FIKOLZA-1660 file (N, C-alpha, C; in steps of 0.1 Angstrom, whole numbers, plus 5000, padded with zeros to 4 digits):
% residues 154
   i   px   py   pz ch aa at
   1 1308 7617 9349  A  M  N
   1 1306 7603 9352  A  M CA
   1 1300 7602 9366  A  M  C
   2 1290 7595 9367  A  S  N
   2 1284 7592 9381  A  S CA
   2 1281 7577 9382  A  S  C
   3 1280 7573 9394  A  D  N
   3 1276 7559 9397  A  D CA
   3 1262 7559 9402  A  D  C
   4 1253 7550 9396  A  Y  N
   4 1239 7549 9400  A  Y CA
   4 1236 7535 9404  A  Y  C
   5 1228 7533 9414  A  F  N
   5 1222 7520 9417  A  F CA
   5 1208 7522 9414  A  F  C
   6 1203 7514 9405  A  L  N
   6 1189 7514 9401  A  L CA
   6 1181 7503 9407  A  L  C
   7 1171 7507 9415  A  D  N
   7 1162 7496 9421  A  D CA
   7 1152 7493 9410  A  D  C
   8 1145 7483 9412  A  S  N
   8 1135 7478 9401  A  S CA
   8 1125 7488 9398  A  S  C
   9 1120 7496 9407  A  S  N
   9 1110 7506 9405  A  S CA
   9 1115 7517 9395  A  S  C
  10 1128 7519 9395  A  A  N
  10 1133 7529 9386  A  A CA
  10 1138 7523 9373  A  A  C
  11 1143 7511 9374  A  L  N
  11 1149 7504 9362  A  L CA
  11 1138 7501 9352  A  L  C
  12 1126 7497 9357  A  V  N
  12 1115 7493 9348  A  V CA
  12 1111 7505 9339  A  V  C
  13 1114 7517 9344  A  K  N
  13 1110 7529 9336  A  K CA
  13 1119 7531 9323  A  K  C
  14 1130 7524 9323  A  R  N
  14 1138 7524 9310  A  R CA
  14 1131 7515 9300  A  R  C
  15 1123 7506 9303  A  Y  N
  15 1117 7496 9294  A  Y CA
  15 1102 7498 9292  A  Y  C
  16 1095 7505 9301  A  I  N
  16 1081 7507 9300  A  I CA
  16 1079 7522 9302  A  I  C
  17 1072 7529 9293  A  N  N
  17 1071 7543 9293  A  N CA
  17 1061 7547 9304  A  N  C
  18 1066 7555 9314  A  E  N
  18 1058 7560 9325  A  E CA
  18 1064 7572 9330  A  E  C
  19 1058 7578 9340  A  T  N
  19 1064 7590 9346  A  T CA
  19 1079 7587 9351  A  T  C
  20 1088 7596 9346  A  G  N
  20 1102 7594 9350  A  G CA
  20 1110 7587 9339  A  G  C
  21 1104 7581 9329  A  S  N
  21 1111 7574 9319  A  S CA
  21 1121 7582 9311  A  S  C
  22 1117 7594 9308  A  I  N
  22 1126 7603 9300  A  I CA
  22 1138 7606 9309  A  I  C
  23 1136 7609 9321  A  W  N
  23 1148 7612 9330  A  W CA
  23 1157 7600 9331  A  W  C
  24 1151 7588 9333  A  I  N
  24 1159 7576 9334  A  I CA
  24 1167 7574 9321  A  I  C
  25 1160 7575 9310  A  N  N
  25 1167 7573 9297  A  N CA
  25 1178 7583 9295  A  N  C
  26 1177 7595 9300  A  N  N
  26 1187 7605 9298  A  N CA
  26 1200 7601 9306  A  N  C
  27 1199 7594 9317  A  L  N
  27 1210 7589 9324  A  L CA
  27 1219 7580 9316  A  L  C
  28 1213 7574 9306  A  F  N
  28 1220 7564 9298  A  F CA
  28 1227 7570 9286  A  F  C
  29 1227 7583 9285  A  D  N
  29 1234 7590 9274  A  D CA
  29 1249 7586 9274  A  D  C
  30 1254 7580 9264  A  P  N
  30 1268 7575 9264  A  P CA
  30 1278 7586 9267  A  P  C
  31 1275 7598 9263  A  A  N
  31 1284 7609 9266  A  A CA
  31 1286 7612 9281  A  A  C
  32 1276 7608 9289  A  L  N
  32 1278 7610 9304  A  L CA
  32 1287 7599 9310  A  L  C
  33 1289 7588 9303  A  N  N
  33 1298 7577 9308  A  N CA
  33 1294 7573 9323  A  N  C
  34 1281 7572 9326  A  N  N
  34 1276 7568 9339  A  N CA
  34 1278 7553 9340  A  N  C
  35 1279 7548 9353  A  E  N
  35 1280 7534 9356  A  E CA
  35 1267 7531 9363  A  E  C
  36 1261 7519 9360  A  F  N
  36 1248 7515 9365  A  F CA
  36 1250 7501 9372  A  F  C
  37 1245 7501 9385  A  F  N
  37 1245 7489 9393  A  F CA
  37 1231 7484 9396  A  F  C
  38 1229 7471 9395  A  I  N
  38 1216 7466 9399  A  I CA
  38 1219 7453 9408  A  I  C
  39 1209 7450 9416  A  A  N
  39 1210 7438 9424  A  A CA
  39 1207 7426 9415  A  A  C
  40 1212 7414 9419  A  A  N
  40 1210 7402 9411  A  A CA
  40 1196 7398 9410  A  A  C
  41 1187 7403 9419  A  I  N
  41 1173 7400 9419  A  I CA
  41 1165 7409 9409  A  I  C
  42 1171 7420 9405  A  A  N
  42 1164 7429 9397  A  A CA
  42 1159 7423 9384  A  A  C
  43 1167 7415 9377  A  P  N
  43 1161 7409 9364  A  P CA
  43 1148 7402 9366  A  P  C
  44 1147 7395 9377  A  V  N
  44 1134 7388 9380  A  V CA
  44 1123 7398 9382  A  V  C
  45 1126 7408 9389  A  E  N
  45 1115 7418 9392  A  E CA
  45 1111 7425 9379  A  E  C
  46 1121 7428 9370  A  I  N
  46 1118 7436 9358  A  I CA
  46 1110 7427 9348  A  I  C
  47 1114 7415 9346  A  V  N
  47 1106 7406 9338  A  V CA
  47 1092 7403 9343  A  V  C
  48 1091 7402 9356  A  A  N
  48 1078 7400 9362  A  A CA
  48 1069 7412 9360  A  A  C
  49 1075 7424 9362  A  A  N
  49 1067 7437 9360  A  A CA
  49 1062 7438 9346  A  A  C
  50 1071 7435 9336  A  I  N
  50 1067 7436 9322  A  I CA
  50 1056 7426 9319  A  I  C
  51 1058 7414 9323  A  T  N
  51 1049 7403 9320  A  T CA
  51 1035 7406 9327  A  T  C
  52 1035 7411 9339  A  R  N
  52 1022 7414 9346  A  R CA
  52 1015 7426 9338  A  R  C
  53 1022 7435 9333  A  R  N
  53 1016 7446 9325  A  R CA
  53 1010 7440 9313  A  R  C
  54 1017 7431 9307  A  S  N
  54 1011 7425 9295  A  S CA
  54 0998 7417 9298  A  S  C
  55 0999 7409 9308  A  R  N
  55 0987 7402 9312  A  R CA
  55 0975 7411 9317  A  R  C
  56 0979 7423 9322  A  G  N
  56 0969 7433 9326  A  G CA
  56 0964 7441 9315  A  G  C
  57 0970 7440 9303  A  G  N
  57 0965 7447 9291  A  G CA
  57 0971 7461 9289  A  G  C
  58 0980 7465 9297  A  T  N
  58 0986 7478 9295  A  T CA
  58 0997 7479 9284  A  T  C
  59 1002 7467 9281  A  I  N
  59 1011 7466 9269  A  I CA
  59 1008 7453 9262  A  I  C
  60 1011 7453 9250  A  S  N
  60 1007 7441 9242  A  S CA
  60 1017 7430 9245  A  S  C
  61 1013 7417 9243  A  P  N
  61 1022 7406 9245  A  P CA
  61 1034 7407 9236  A  P  C
  62 1033 7412 9224  A  T  N
  62 1044 7414 9214  A  T CA
  62 1054 7424 9220  A  T  C
  63 1049 7436 9225  A  D  N
  63 1057 7446 9231  A  D CA
  63 1064 7440 9243  A  D  C
  64 1057 7433 9251  A  A  N
  64 1063 7427 9263  A  A CA
  64 1075 7418 9260  A  A  C
  65 1073 7409 9250  A  T  N
  65 1084 7401 9245  A  T CA
  65 1096 7409 9240  A  T  C
  66 1093 7419 9232  A  T  N
  66 1104 7427 9227  A  T CA
  66 1111 7434 9238  A  T  C
  67 1104 7440 9248  A  V  N
  67 1110 7447 9259  A  V CA
  67 1118 7437 9268  A  V  C
  68 1113 7426 9270  A  C  N
  68 1121 7416 9278  A  C CA
  68 1133 7412 9271  A  C  C
  69 1133 7410 9258  A  N  N
  69 1145 7406 9250  A  N CA
  69 1155 7418 9251  A  N  C
  70 1150 7430 9250  A  L  N
  70 1159 7442 9250  A  L CA
  70 1166 7442 9264  A  L  C
  71 1158 7440 9275  A  F  N
  71 1164 7440 9288  A  F CA
  71 1174 7429 9290  A  F  C
  72 1171 7417 9285  A  R  N
  72 1181 7406 9286  A  R CA
  72 1194 7409 9279  A  R  C
  73 1193 7416 9267  A  A  N
  73 1205 7420 9260  A  A CA
  73 1213 7431 9268  A  A  C
  74 1206 7440 9274  A  D  N
  74 1212 7450 9282  A  D CA
  74 1219 7444 9294  A  D  C
  75 1214 7434 9299  A  L  N
  75 1220 7427 9311  A  L CA
  75 1234 7423 9308  A  L  C
  76 1237 7420 9295  A  L  N
  76 1250 7415 9292  A  L CA
  76 1261 7426 9290  A  L  C
  77 1256 7439 9289  A  S  N
  77 1266 7449 9286  A  S CA
  77 1264 7462 9294  A  S  C
  78 1252 7465 9299  A  T  N
  78 1249 7478 9305  A  T CA
  78 1250 7479 9320  A  T  C
  79 1247 7468 9327  A  Y  N
  79 1246 7469 9341  A  Y CA
  79 1257 7461 9348  A  Y  C
  80 1262 7466 9359  A  Q  N
  80 1271 7458 9368  A  Q CA
  80 1262 7452 9378  A  Q  C
  81 1262 7439 9379  A  I  N
  81 1252 7431 9387  A  I CA
  81 1259 7428 9400  A  I  C
  82 1252 7432 9411  A  V  N
  82 1257 7429 9425  A  V CA
  82 1252 7416 9429  A  V  C
  83 1261 7406 9430  A  E  N
  83 1257 7393 9434  A  E CA
  83 1252 7392 9448  A  E  C
  84 1243 7382 9451  A  L  N
  84 1238 7380 9464  A  L CA
  84 1247 7371 9472  A  L  C
  85 1255 7376 9481  A  T  N
  85 1264 7368 9489  A  T CA
  85 1257 7366 9503  A  T  C
  86 1263 7357 9511  A  S  N
  86 1257 7355 9524  A  S CA
  86 1258 7368 9533  A  S  C
  87 1269 7375 9531  A  G  N
  87 1271 7388 9538  A  G CA
  87 1260 7398 9534  A  G  C
  88 1258 7399 9521  A  L  N
  88 1247 7408 9517  A  L CA
  88 1234 7404 9522  A  L  C
  89 1231 7391 9522  A  I  N
  89 1218 7387 9527  A  I CA
  89 1217 7390 9542  A  I  C
  90 1227 7388 9549  A  S  N
  90 1227 7391 9564  A  S CA
  90 1225 7406 9566  A  S  C
  91 1231 7414 9558  A  R  N
  91 1229 7429 9559  A  R CA
  91 1215 7432 9555  A  R  C
  92 1209 7426 9545  A  A  N
  92 1196 7428 9541  A  A CA
  92 1186 7424 9552  A  A  C
  93 1188 7413 9559  A  M  N
  93 1180 7409 9570  A  M CA
  93 1180 7420 9581  A  M  C
  94 1192 7425 9584  A  A  N
  94 1193 7435 9594  A  A CA
  94 1186 7448 9590  A  A  C
  95 1187 7452 9578  A  L  N
  95 1180 7463 9573  A  L CA
  95 1165 7461 9573  A  L  C
  96 1160 7449 9569  A  A  N
  96 1146 7447 9570  A  A CA
  96 1141 7448 9584  A  A  C
  97 1148 7442 9593  A  E  N
  97 1144 7442 9607  A  E CA
  97 1145 7457 9613  A  E  C
  98 1155 7464 9610  A  T  N
  98 1156 7478 9615  A  T CA
  98 1146 7487 9610  A  T  C
  99 1143 7486 9597  A  H  N
  99 1135 7496 9590  A  H CA
  99 1121 7491 9586  A  H  C
 100 1118 7478 9589  A  A  N
 100 1106 7472 9585  A  A CA
 100 1104 7472 9570  A  A  C
 101 1114 7469 9562  A  L  N
 101 1114 7469 9548  A  L CA
 101 1108 7457 9542  A  L  C
 102 1103 7457 9530  A  R  N
 102 1099 7445 9523  A  R CA
 102 1112 7438 9519  A  R  C
 103 1111 7425 9517  A  G  N
 103 1123 7417 9515  A  G CA
 103 1132 7422 9504  A  G  C
 104 1126 7423 9492  A  Y  N
 104 1135 7427 9480  A  Y CA
 104 1140 7441 9482  A  Y  C
 105 1132 7450 9489  A  D  N
 105 1137 7464 9491  A  D CA
 105 1150 7463 9500  A  D  C
 106 1149 7455 9510  A  A  N
 106 1161 7453 9519  A  A CA
 106 1173 7448 9511  A  A  C
 107 1171 7438 9502  A  V  N
 107 1182 7433 9494  A  V CA
 107 1187 7444 9485  A  V  C
 108 1179 7452 9478  A  Q  N
 108 1183 7462 9470  A  Q CA
 108 1191 7472 9477  A  Q  C
 109 1187 7476 9489  A  L  N
 109 1194 7486 9497  A  L CA
 109 1208 7480 9502  A  L  C
 110 1208 7468 9506  A  A  N
 110 1220 7462 9510  A  A CA
 110 1230 7461 9499  A  A  C
 111 1226 7458 9487  A  A  N
 111 1234 7458 9475  A  A CA
 111 1240 7472 9472  A  A  C
 112 1231 7482 9473  A  A  N
 112 1236 7496 9471  A  A CA
 112 1246 7500 9481  A  A  C
 113 1244 7497 9494  A  L  N
 113 1253 7501 9504  A  L CA
 113 1267 7494 9502  A  L  C
 114 1266 7481 9497  A  E  N
 114 1279 7474 9495  A  E CA
 114 1287 7481 9484  A  E  C
 115 1280 7485 9473  A  V  N
 115 1287 7492 9462  A  V CA
 115 1292 7506 9467  A  V  C
 116 1284 7513 9474  A  N  N
 116 1288 7526 9479  A  N CA
 116 1300 7525 9488  A  N  C
 117 1301 7514 9496  A  A  N
 117 1313 7512 9505  A  A CA
 117 1325 7511 9496  A  A  C
 118 1324 7504 9485  A  L  N
 118 1335 7502 9476  A  L CA
 118 1339 7515 9469  A  L  C
 119 1329 7523 9465  A  C  N
 119 1331 7536 9459  A  C CA
 119 1339 7545 9469  A  C  C
 120 1335 7546 9481  A  V  N
 120 1341 7554 9491  A  V CA
 120 1355 7549 9494  A  V  C
 121 1357 7536 9495  A  A  N
 121 1370 7531 9498  A  A CA
 121 1380 7534 9487  A  A  C
 122 1375 7536 9475  A  N  N
 122 1384 7539 9463  A  N CA
 122 1384 7553 9460  A  N  C
 123 1379 7562 9469  A  G  N
 123 1380 7576 9467  A  G CA
 123 1370 7581 9456  A  G  C
 124 1360 7574 9453  A  L  N
 124 1350 7578 9443  A  L CA
 124 1338 7585 9450  A  L  C
 125 1331 7593 9442  A  P  N
 125 1319 7599 9448  A  P CA
 125 1309 7589 9453  A  P  C
 126 1301 7594 9462  A  T  N
 126 1290 7586 9467  A  T CA
 126 1280 7581 9456  A  T  C
 127 1276 7569 9457  A  L  N
 127 1267 7563 9448  A  L CA
 127 1253 7570 9450  A  L  C
 128 1246 7571 9439  A  T  N
 128 1232 7577 9439  A  T CA
 128 1222 7565 9437  A  T  C
 129 1213 7564 9447  A  F  N
 129 1203 7553 9447  A  F CA
 129 1191 7559 9439  A  F  C
 130 1187 7553 9429  A  V  N
 130 1175 7557 9421  A  V CA
 130 1164 7548 9423  A  V  C
 131 1153 7554 9428  A  C  N
 131 1141 7546 9432  A  C CA
 131 1129 7554 9432  A  C  C
 132 1118 7548 9428  A  A  N
 132 1105 7555 9427  A  A CA
 132 1096 7552 9439  A  A  C
 133 1101 7546 9450  A  D  N
 133 1094 7542 9462  A  D CA
 133 1097 7552 9473  A  D  C
 134 1087 7560 9477  A  L  N
 134 1090 7570 9487  A  L CA
 134 1094 7565 9500  A  L  C
 135 1088 7554 9505  A  E  N
 135 1091 7548 9517  A  E CA
 135 1105 7543 9517  A  E  C
 136 1109 7536 9507  A  L  N
 136 1123 7531 9506  A  L CA
 136 1133 7542 9505  A  L  C
 137 1129 7553 9497  A  N  N
 137 1138 7564 9496  A  N CA
 137 1141 7571 9509  A  N  C
 138 1131 7571 9518  A  A  N
 138 1134 7577 9532  A  A CA
 138 1144 7569 9539  A  A  C
 139 1143 7556 9538  A  V  N
 139 1152 7547 9545  A  V CA
 139 1166 7548 9539  A  V  C
 140 1167 7549 9526  A  V  N
 140 1179 7550 9519  A  V CA
 140 1187 7563 9523  A  V  C
 141 1179 7574 9525  A  T  N
 141 1185 7586 9529  A  T CA
 141 1190 7585 9544  A  T  C
 142 1182 7578 9552  A  S  N
 142 1187 7576 9566  A  S CA
 142 1199 7568 9567  A  S  C
 143 1202 7559 9557  A  E  N
 143 1214 7551 9556  A  E CA
 143 1225 7558 9550  A  E  C
 144 1223 7571 9546  A  G  N
 144 1234 7579 9541  A  G CA
 144 1237 7580 9526  A  G  C
 145 1228 7574 9518  A  L  N
 145 1230 7575 9504  A  L CA
 145 1223 7586 9498  A  L  C
 146 1228 7591 9487  A  L  N
 146 1220 7601 9479  A  L CA
 146 1209 7594 9472  A  L  C
 147 1198 7601 9470  A  V  N
 147 1186 7595 9464  A  V CA
 147 1181 7604 9453  A  V  C
 148 1177 7597 9442  A  E  N
 148 1169 7604 9431  A  E CA
 148 1157 7596 9429  A  E  C
 149 1145 7603 9428  A  N  N
 149 1133 7597 9425  A  N CA
 149 1129 7601 9411  A  N  C
 150 1129 7592 9401  A  P  N
 150 1125 7595 9388  A  P CA
 150 1111 7601 9386  A  P  C
 151 1103 7598 9396  A  N  N
 151 1089 7603 9395  A  N CA
 151 1089 7618 9397  A  N  C
 152 1100 7624 9402  A  N  N
 152 1100 7639 9403  A  N CA
 152 1103 7646 9390  A  N  C
 153 1105 7638 9380  A  Y  N
 153 1109 7643 9367  A  Y CA
 153 1099 7638 9356  A  Y  C
 154 1088 7645 9355  A  P  N
 154 1077 7640 9346  A  P CA
 154 1082 7642 9332  A  P  C
% end
């Protein structure tokens, strides 16, 4: 059993077939009993990514609707959602300022750091941050989290 924080660049690979999708989907093998955390903003980003791909013609509108519905169903049972508190937002602002991160990247990292602090406080292994963004991954590493890039697993 491992704990993973999935940022949107990684999570979308579960719903849209692209480099790293097989690796991401393998993490969800029930026998592994993994836990998955996402920031409360991730659902917006995932639906937006799927919809934009449909409008861009890389997936059909029917497939986009099916995938969005699957994602919405998974939200009810598969992911632990990290809510956006004023403390988390303050930490995200500090991370954005320190590392020149994009806004949502700073929020994703702040959420992961919050979950990791709880893991460590409870004697659990360090959280693994899963992300396909090289720039963000470098910052995540500098903040002390383990990182996996699904794009490293074609």
